[in-house]
C-alpha positions, 0 to 999 in steps of 0.5 A, a space after each residue: 425310301 425303305 428297303 426290307 430284308 426278308 430275313 426270318 432271324 433278325 439277330 443275323 440281319 446286318 441291314 437292320 437299322 439302329 439309332 446312331 447318336 452322332 447322326 441323330 437318325 437310324 443307320 443300317 448296321 452293316 453301314 456302321 460296321 463298314 464305316 468303323 472298319 474303314 475309319 478307325 481314327 475318325 470315331 476317336 477324333 469325334 469323341 475327343 472333340 466331344 470330350 474337349 467341348 464338354 470339358 471347356 464349357 464346364 471348366 468354370 464350374 469345375 474350377 469353383 468346385 476343386 480349384 484348378 486355378 490358384 485362387 479357385 475363382 473364375 475371372 472374366 478372361 477365364 470364363 471367356 477363354 473357356 467359352 471360346 475354346 468350347 465353341 471351337 471344339 464344338 465346331 470341330 465336333 459338329 464338322 466331324 459328325 457331318 463328315 461321318 454322316 455323309 460317309 454313312 449316307 453314301 455307304 447306305 445308298 450303296 448297300 440299298 442298291 442290293 435290293 434293286 432287281 434285274 433280269 439278264 438276257 438268255 445265253 441260249 441262242 435258240 431261245 426266241 425270248 431274250 428275257 423270257 420266264 426261264 430267266 430268273 429275276 436277280 437282285 443286285 446283291 445276287 450279282 455280287 462277285 459275278 457282275 459289275 453293274 452300271 445303271 443310267 437313268 433319264 429321258 428316253 431320248 437321252 438314253 438312246 443317245 448314250 446307248 450308242 456308246 454302249 452298243 459300240 462296246 457291247 462285246 467289251 462289256 461282256 469281256 469285263 462281265 459288266 451289265 448295263 441297266 437303262 431306267 427311263 423316266 418317261 418310257 414304259 415299264 420295260 422300255 422299248 429297246 427297238 425304239 432306241 435302235 438296239 437290234 436283237 443280234 446285238 443283245 444276243 452277242 453277250 449278256 451286256 444289257 439287263 432288263 430292269 424289274 420293278 421300275 418304281 423302286 429304281 426311280 425311287 433309288 435314283 431320287 435318293 442319289 440326287 436328293 430330289 423327291 421325284 425323277 419324273 418332274 420337269 427339272 429332272 427330264 433334261 439330264 442323265 444320272 448314272 452310277 456303277 457298282 463293282 463286284 463287291 457292290 460298292 460304287 466305283 463312280 457316279 455322275 450326271 450327264 452322259 457317261 464317258 464309257 470308254 474311259 470308265 471301262 479303262 479305269 473300272 471295267 477291265 477285262 476278265 475274259 482272256 484276250 487272245 490274239 487269235 480271237 475271231 471277229 464277232 459273228 454276223 449271224 442274224 444280220 440282213 444282207 445289206 448290214 452284213 455287207 457293210 460290216 464286212 466292208 468296215 472290217 476290210 477298211 479296219 484291216 487296211 488301217 492296221 496294215 498301213 499303221 504297222 507297215 509305215 504306209 503313209 499313203 495307205 493311212 491317207 486313203 483310210 482316214 477322212 479328209 476332215 477334222 474330228 472334234 475330239 482331236 480339235 478339242 485337245 488342240 484348242 486346249 493347248 495340246 500338240 498333234 503328231 502328224 502321221 508321217 512322224 507316227 509312222 517313222 521307224 521306231 515310232 510305229 507299232 511295227 509288230 502289233 497284232 489285232 483280234 476280236 474285231 466287231 462292227 456296229 452299223 448305225 446307218 448307211 453313212 455311219 459305223 463304229 468298230 472296235 478291236 483289241 490291239 496287242 503291241 509288242 513291248 520294248 525289248 521285243 517281249 510279248 504283249 500280255 498286260 499291254 493290251 489296248 482297246 481301240 474304237 474307230 468311227 467311220 463315215 461316208 457321204 455317198 450312202 450304201 452304194 457310194 465310196 469307201 468307208 473313211 475313218 473319222 476318228 480312232 481312239 485307244 486306251 490301255 485295257 488289261 486285267 491288272 492295270 488301270 488305263 493311265 491315258 488315251 490316244 486320239 487320232 484323225 486325218 491329221 495325226 494323233 494326240 496323247 492324253 494322260 489321266 489325272 487322279 481325282 480325289 473322291 470326297 466322302 458323301 458328296 452327292 451326284 452332280 
């Protein structure tokens, strides 16, 4: 895979490759610069191991020339010790070079992403063309400092499934100035968003879903991430591959399988826009009459849930919650977790009595399934304000009787800390039984580890 930087003066082209003796291949200059800046002790260690290896292997010859040992001769134990010591030092040298090469490879992959191209949707609500010619084509390099980028590659059917979480969190992606890119391994060049279930009104909510440009280059790039030669072959049709870039263009996470977007947002895609307690719900402009009515119904049920939660109304909670167990809560209990029932959650001093919510939105997937999100503003201990303590909440709603049937029931409720200056350290999951709390475990990132 090759990338070209059309810089007229190569003297200032930091991406120009140069041959690296330790990696035994050409490496981008900017990757070497980044490596040397972040790893000041590693190059010294590599050179010391190399010097020690050469010294130990040449020790018998040096001894005969200058007489390091008393008699100036080489005994069998001396030669054996020199060879074994040289092999040990050589092993350490090769190992450190391998670590270095893996880091350089990872850095090059991050830097090579800068040439991939996307097009953002229009901000003009009156423009009938979402991704029209008036919208410029941007490289990911041009997005640095302006957008975080998360790209997901895989079969269209799996992208459609993963896209549900993205559609649910579309407004929150906008508030974190993050854009998503979908790369289908079996779809058309531009992809059919309507086929994936995305409504135009969702796309116009904010610039959260970018349109990829030059699809072969994206597929080629994903091939390098997985060390596969072709993402169109059969073995790669059964899964998703994704990566995310922060404002500086560096990778914040990557993996195989469906990304857990809510947790990723809590850790890496935190809000940039001001979260205000007076934010209004997402407008329903462009929705048909039935969808608009269902959105209003879900918002009403969400409001009742929070009124019951903050007021300690157990009967109200039981009316809002579904009568069956959510699999997300059951998974925690099966792993040894403990659920606090609603009676204890609503007790005086335990419930968020003065909490406010704002900026709600709703996604209707069908007459019997919907999702809603909102920003929670709990009051901190001591009665102080909620700045820095904001929570992002997501609810799943269902009903068995269709459009004209009974009330919407909350099947699942989850919250994560979502403030600009703090990473989410845990999450709360609730269903009709009550709530379970989970705390995150810090993962150690291994240099150069490939995806998967």
